[in-house]
C-alpha positions in Angstrom: -25.6 -18.1 -38.2 -22.8 -15.7 -37.5 -21.5 -15.0 -34.0 -23.0 -11.4 -34.0 -26.4 -12.8 -34.9 -26.2 -15.4 -32.1 -25.3 -12.7 -29.6 -28.2 -10.6 -30.8 -30.7 -13.5 -30.4 -29.3 -14.2 -26.9 -29.5 -10.6 -25.8 -33.1 -10.2 -27.0 -34.4 -13.4 -25.5 -36.8 -11.5 -23.4 -38.6 -10.1 -26.4 -39.5 -13.6 -27.5 -40.6 -14.4 -24.0 -42.7 -11.2 -23.9 -44.4 -12.2 -27.2 -45.1 -15.6 -25.7 -46.6 -14.1 -22.6 -48.9 -11.9 -24.7 -49.9 -15.0 -26.7 -50.7 -16.9 -23.5 -52.6 -14.0 -22.1 -54.6 -13.6 -25.3 -55.2 -17.3 -25.5 -56.5 -17.5 -21.9 -58.7 -14.4 -22.5 -60.1 -15.8 -25.7 -61.0 -19.0 -24.1 -62.5 -17.3 -21.0 -64.3 -14.6 -22.9 -64.6 -15.8 -26.5 -67.1 -13.2 -27.7 -65.1 -10.3 -26.4 -62.0 -11.8 -28.1 -63.7 -11.9 -31.5 -64.7 -8.2 -31.0 -61.1 -7.4 -30.1 -59.8 -9.2 -33.2 -62.3 -7.3 -35.4 -61.1 -4.0 -33.9 -57.5 -5.0 -34.4 -58.2 -5.9 -38.0 -59.7 -2.4 -38.3 -56.6 -0.7 -37.0 -54.4 -2.8 -39.4 -56.7 -1.9 -42.3 -56.6 1.8 -41.5 -52.8 1.8 -41.2 -52.6 -0.1 -44.5 -54.9 2.3 -46.2 -53.0 5.3 -45.0 -49.7 3.7 -46.1 -51.2 3.0 -49.5 -52.3 6.6 -49.9 -48.8 7.8 -49.1 -47.4 5.3 -51.5 -49.3 7.0 -54.3 -46.7 9.8 -54.1 -43.8 7.4 -54.6 -42.7 7.4 -58.2 -41.2 3.9 -58.0 -44.4 2.2 -56.9 -45.1 -0.8 -59.1 -48.9 -0.8 -58.8 -51.0 1.4 -61.0 -52.1 4.5 -59.0 -55.9 4.0 -59.6 -55.6 0.5 -58.1 -53.6 1.8 -55.2 -56.2 4.5 -54.6 -59.0 1.9 -54.8 -57.2 -0.4 -52.4 -56.5 2.6 -50.0 -60.2 3.6 -50.0 -61.4 0.1 -49.4 -58.9 -0.4 -46.6 -59.7 2.9 -44.9 -63.5 2.2 -45.2 -63.2 -1.3 -43.8 -60.9 0.0 -41.1 -63.3 2.8 -40.1 -66.2 0.4 -39.9 -64.3 -2.2 -37.9 -63.0 0.3 -35.4 -66.3 2.1 -35.0 -68.4 -1.0 -34.8 -66.2 -4.0 -34.0 -69.1 -6.2 -32.7 -71.0 -5.8 -36.0 -67.8 -6.3 -38.0 -67.2 -9.6 -36.1 -70.7 -10.8 -37.0 -70.3 -9.9 -40.7 -66.8 -11.5 -40.9 -68.2 -14.6 -39.3 -71.1 -14.7 -41.8 -68.5 -14.4 -44.7 -66.5 -17.2 -43.1 -69.7 -19.4 -43.0 -70.5 -18.8 -46.7 -66.8 -19.3 -47.7 -66.7 -22.6 -45.9 -69.7 -23.8 -47.9 -68.3 -22.6 -51.3 -64.9 -24.0 -50.5 -66.5 -27.3 -49.6 -68.3 -27.5 -52.9 -65.2 -26.7 -54.8 -63.2 -29.4 -52.9 -65.8 -32.0 -53.8 -65.8 -31.0 -57.5 -62.0 -31.1 -57.5 -61.9 -34.5 -55.9 -64.3 -35.9 -58.5 -62.3 -34.4 -61.3 -59.0 -35.8 -60.1 -60.2 -39.2 -58.8 -58.5 -41.1 -61.6 -55.2 -39.2 -61.3 -54.5 -39.2 -57.6 -54.8 -41.6 -54.7 -56.8 -40.5 -51.6 -59.1 -38.2 -53.5 -61.8 -39.2 -51.0 -60.0 -37.3 -48.3 -60.3 -34.1 -50.4 -64.0 -34.8 -50.9 -64.4 -35.6 -47.2 -62.8 -32.3 -46.3 -65.3 -30.6 -48.6 -68.2 -32.3 -47.0 -66.9 -31.3 -43.5 -66.4 -27.7 -44.7 -70.0 -27.6 -45.9 -71.3 -29.0 -42.7 -69.3 -26.6 -40.6 -70.5 -23.7 -42.7 -74.1 -24.7 -42.4 -73.7 -25.2 -38.7 -72.2 -21.8 -38.3 -75.1 -20.3 -40.3 -77.7 -22.3 -38.3 -76.2 -21.4 -34.9 -73.9 -18.4 -35.3 -73.4 -17.9 -31.5 -72.1 -21.5 -31.1 -69.9 -21.1 -34.2 -68.4 -17.8 -32.9 -67.8 -19.4 -29.6 -66.1 -22.5 -31.1 -64.0 -20.3 -33.4 -62.8 -18.1 -30.5 -62.0 -21.2 -28.4 -59.9 -22.6 -31.2 -58.1 -19.3 -31.8 -57.5 -19.0 -28.0 -56.1 -22.6 -27.9 -53.8 -21.8 -30.8 -52.6 -18.6 -29.2 -52.0 -20.4 -25.9 -49.9 -23.1 -27.6 -48.0 -20.4 -29.6 -47.4 -18.4 -26.4 -46.0 -21.4 -24.6 -43.7 -22.3 -27.5 -42.5 -18.7 -27.7 -41.7 -18.6 -23.9 -39.8 -21.9 -24.2 -37.9 -20.6 -27.2 -37.0 -17.4 -25.5 -35.5 -19.2 -22.5 -33.6 -21.4 -24.9 -32.3 -18.3 -26.7 -31.1 -17.0 -23.3 -29.1 -20.1 -22.6 -27.6 -20.2 -26.1 -23.8 -20.1 -26.0 -21.9 -17.9 -28.5 -20.0 -19.6 -31.3 -16.3 -20.0 -31.0 -14.4 -18.2 -33.7 
């Protein structure tokens, strides 16, 4: 890292700390109010999808775009449609996304088991792959059977992850603040 880069990191340490504090706040909020956190995430995904869709529409006017225009238009329409639905009905979007997650876990589990069976003579520890498949299927079925508990559990895990991320960012930010510039 060059001396200018180190100085820039040291000067902007507070940005890393601020990101960390946001992560901690979101983590605590997600753990205290898991259902509201899922709705907030669905809404945020909607905003991102809207922005992505608008950017894709604008990219259609760029002559150097590498994607065929009809695919870009299709992607833009899908993104804007999803974004509009997610922003206007974030609670329903959270439920739908969770259902999709449940079905995906079941399908992914089946494929992991099939994969483990097919490679059992070629690798060691294939049973771990099969076990992960069984666990994915069980989790998917549990989520379908009791969606409220599944959403609650998912939000708690997301909150815990955000909390850990936030603490690590705050610690990193304070380390950046103390970082001494390189001697030339």
